[in-house]
N, C-alpha and C positions, 0 to 999 in steps of 0.2 A: 284793689284787687289787682289789676294788671301789672303793677309793680312788684306783687308777690312781698308786701312788706306791710307794716302794721300804720294805723292813722297817726299815731305817735311819733313814729319815725318820718313819715312824710311832713308832720308838723315842725319837728326840729329842724331837718333839712332845709325848709322853707324859712324857717326864722333865721338860721346861720347865712343863707345866701342874701337875704334882706339885710341884716348887720353889717354884712362886707359890702353892701351896695350894688350887688350884682342884679338882683330883683325887686320890684314893688307889688304889692298886691293887696285886694280887699278880700276880706272875708267873706264867706258864703253864710248867708242867713237862714235860710231852710234847703229842703231836698230839692225843690227847683231852682232856687238861687245860689248857683255854684260859686266859689272861690274865682276872683279874676287876677291874673298874672301879666307882669307885663316886666320885658328885660330892659333894665336901664342902661344908658350909656356912660361907663364907667371906665372908658378907654384911658380918658385923660387923668383920672384920679390913678388910676392903674400905672400907668405909665411913668407918672411923676414919683410916686411911690415907689416904684420898681428902680426906675432911673436913679433915683438918690440912695437907695440901698446899694445898687451895683457900683455907682460911683464912690460911696464910703469904703466898700469892702475892696475894690481895685487900687483905691488910692493907698490905703493901709497897706497892702500886698506889695506894692511896687515900692513904696516909700522904704519897707521892711526889707526889700531886697537890694535897694541901692545903697543903704547904708552897711551892708555888707562888703569888706574890701574885694575889689577884683583882683584875678589873678595877674601875676607879674606883667605878661607881655601877651596880648590877644593874637592869635593868628589872622594874618591879612586873608581876604576873601576876594579872590580876584575871579571874576566868572569866566574869563577867555580862559584862565589855566583850568586843565582838566583834572588835576590833583589838587582839590581846593585846601585840602587837609596835608600839603605837602610838608608844612612847616612841624607838623607832630612826627615826621618820620625821624628816625634817629640812625645814625651810622651803625652797620653791623658789628664793627668792631666795639664799639660804646655797649650797644645791646649784648653782645656777648658778653663783656666783663660785668655787666649788671645783672643778667639772669644767672651768671656763674656765682654770684655773690648773694641773691635771693634765696635765704634758707627758707624762709615762709611758704615762698612757692613751690620749694622744690618737696617741702613736706606736703603740702596741698598735692602734689602730683603723686607721690608716693603712696599716700592713701587712698587716690581714685584707681591706681592700677590694680587689675586682678591679679598679675604677675608680681610676686616680689622681688624688687631688686634693691641693692643697697644703695645709700647715697651717693659713694664714690661711684658706680656704674652709672647711675642717673649723670651725672658731672661728665663721664666719656662719652655718653651717648650725646649730651649736650654740644660737645666740644666737636663731635662726628656732624651734627646736624649745620653747625656754625660754618664748618670746612666746607660740606657740600653746599650750603647757599651761596659761599664766596666762589666755589668753583663754577655756580652756575652764573654768576655775573651780578648778583643781587648785593647793593650798593647801599640801602637803606630801607628801612620799613618801621611802621608804627609797631610799638610795643605789644599790644594785647594782640595784633595780627599775628606777630611771630609767636606768642605765647599758645595761641590755638594752634598755627600751623605746627609747632613742635611737639605739642600733645598728641595731635593726629598722628603725625610722623613716627612718634615715639610706640605708639598701640600698634601701628602696621609692624614696624621694625621688630617688637618683641613677637609678635604672630609669628614674624617670617622665622625668627631665631629658635622659635619652637620647633620649626619644622612644617609648619603649616602655610599652606598659599603658596607653595611652589611644585613644580612637576616631578621632582626627585622622589625616587621610590626608595624607603628604607628597606634596611636589610632584613625585616621581621615582615615586611608586607606580603600579604596572601597573593597579589598580584604579580608579584616578582616571578620571573620565569624561571624554569630550572634548568640548570646548565648540565650539558652532556659532555662527557670528556670522551671524544672517539679518537683514538690512536690509528684505527685501520678501518678497511673497509668491512671486515668481519663484525666491527663493534656495530654497524647500522642494521644489521640483518635481524637482530633481535627487537622485539615488539616493546613499547614503552607501557 
């Protein structure tokens, strides 16, 4: 009653725990003689069984991974070097030629852009971007970093090209002041 379940469910659970070796029990014979339970020491059995299962799984996994060929040259990991993945950096000249030729990447950028631009215009922006990077003195970077940096740079560039994000007033801006053409002192006597 305290478990809010039926007697049959308790008996099933008790039998399951007994079969797995977690408990042992003696059944009760009458209302005054209740069942007695004891928790068995199954840590050794459980540990051996679990260890054997894990060893088999890990061994199969590692063996499968080791049969796959490793990439050509693994990068050196020198803890003293602040740029651990420096060997993954590619010169800006090589990156520029790689990304200018990557048509699949171009099409993915063009589909993500909210502003429609042509593929030729995208290539022009790429050239401007790399010229700017070279001017800043960037010698080499990882390709993924450059791709992300270019996409962010391009988004900002396109917003600025629309006329947003700058402080210049447009000709039709209602905040634009009214120009008064005063030719003489008489022109200032009239109210506006």
